[in-house]
C-alpha positions, 0 to 999 in steps of 0.5 A: 457150942449150943445144942441143936436138934433136927426133925426130918421125915423121909416121907414128906418135906419136914426138915427143921432145926431147933437151936436152943440159942435161937428161939422162934420169934413167937417165943420171944414175943411170949417171954418178952426178950431173947434172953428170957425165951432162951431161959424157958424154951427148950429146943429138944422138947420142940423137936421131940413134939414135932416128931411125936405129933408128926408120927402120930397124925400123919400117914404115909398110906392110909389103907395100910395104916403106915406112919411116916418115917420121922427122926430127930437127931442132935446136931452141931449148932455151927452146922 
């Protein structure tokens, strides 16, 4: 069972799952094969990056300076 990571936000429509066995097409194109992309691409890093960048750049209410409530969790890739 491979590891997958879900990133979701309570304040906007963000809800993505990153699966270490299914790298994005752009990564496959970059590395030249699915096997090489699986070796090089990190689902956890991608999910964490989306979470951190989202939290740093998006605001629920600009005047109050409240950031979006964005979360990352490990999920079963079979779900």
